[in-house]
N, C-alpha and C positions, 0 to 999 in steps of 0.2 A: 505494500501500499505508500503509496508517495506521503512525504511529511505532508504537505498540505491536507491531504486528504486525514488523515492521523491526527493531525492538531486540528482541526477543525469538528473532527469528531469527540476530540477532549474538550474543546474548548465548549461546546454546545452540551456534554452532560456535565462540565462542571458548572457552566452558566445557570444550566437548571437545579442543580444543586445550590451554588449559591442564594438565588431566587427564592428556594423553598429555607434555606438555613435563616435567612436575613426575614422572611415573611414571619418566621416562629418564633426568633431572638430578637424581643422589644429593644435593646439596646444599638442592633443593627440598622445601616440603613442602606436597603437594598439598591439606590441609583449610586449612591459615593462607593461601593464594591464594585459596579460597572466601570464609573469613572476611572477608578485603579486599574481594572482589568484593561480597560484602553490603553491608558496612560504605560500601563508596562510593554506592549506590543510596541507602542509610538516610540516608545524610549531602545525600542531593537530589541527586546529580549533578554534572555540569559540573565545571568547572576549583574554586569553590568546595569541592564537594564532595570532591572528588579531593584536596585541601590540607588540608580538616581532619580526613577520613579517615587520609590518612596520617600527621599530625601525633598525633591521639590513638592511633593502631594503636601508634604507635613508643613513646610516651609508656607505652600500655598494656604495653610488654613489656618497658619500664624498671621499671615497678610491680611488674610478675611477679617479675625477676630481685632486686629487693630483697626482695619477699616470701620467696623463699625462702631468700637470704643471712641475714635479721633470724629466718626462722621456725627456722634451722639454729643459731642462734647462742643464741636464746630456749629451744629446747628444750635443750640443754645447760648453760644456766643454769636453768631450771626445775626441770630432772631429770623431765620429764617429754615423753615422744615428741611427742605430740599438742598439747598446750597452746599451746607456744611457736608453732606453725605455726598454728595458729587466727587468734591473739591477732594476728603478723604478716600475715594475710589480713583480719581486719579494719581494721587500720591503714593496708594499702597499696591497699585496697577503697575506702576511704573517700577517700584522696588522689585518686581516680582520680574521685571525684565534685568534690572540692574543687578540682584545678588546673582545673575549668569557668567559675570566675574570670577566667582569661586566655583572650580570647576566641578565639584559635588552638587552644587547647585545650577547646576549648567541646563537642565531641561527646563526651559522655559513654557512647553504646554504642561508640563506636569505642576507647575505652580498656578497655572491656572484652572486645572483640573480641580487643583483644591480648593483653590478661593470657590469655585462656583459650587463644588460639591458643599464647603462648609452653608453657602447661601441655601443652596438645595434642602438641606436637609433643615432648614429651620434653624441656621445658628447653634447646631448642637455639635459642639467641638469633640467631645467624647466619643461618639458614636459616629462621625465622621473620621476622627483619627483611626481607630479600630478597625470601621468599615474600607478604607480606604488600605492599609497595612495588608489587611484578609484580602483582597480584590486582586492587590498585588502579587500576594502568595500562591491565591488560586489560579492568576495568570501565568506564575513560574510554573506550576505543577502542569497545567495544559499544556506549554509548551514543552516540558521533561516526557511527560505523557504520552503526547505526538512524535515525539523523537522516539522515543521506547517503542511504541507501537508500531511505527513505519519500521524501525529496524528488523522486528522481533518478524513482522509478515514478510520484509523484504528476503531476510535470511531462511524463511520457511518455502519461501515461492521459490527461492534462488538453490534452494537442495532439492525440489523434487523433479529440476529440470533435467 
């Protein structure tokens, strides 16, 4: 079986598992796990993709928390309910890009996956962080499982020829 087919099969099975698990455990946030799953593959997969994705995702959560806090403070100072949040978003989104000067935070899309996940979770930092680490881990397992399944079925087919 090709690596693409085998990995697709493993991705599908583990995506279903994540959906079931996250729907069953109140702390887990389904969408955050799926963002991290995508982030793992977008970062190139493997160990490097796992570490790059997790570091960037978690930093994005931190920037999102700071954006919400700063936005609340600025809204009070400016007396405008929206302008402070807009300014905080501009600053913290810029920081997601600027942090890429540090190699371990260089996967910029991962930072935005983290920010987006935090906002999508209704500002639940614990659920977001845990779900994103688990989502990346499931991505790693799906890739490793796909490689293993491909190797096992290819060897089996080669041996029969």
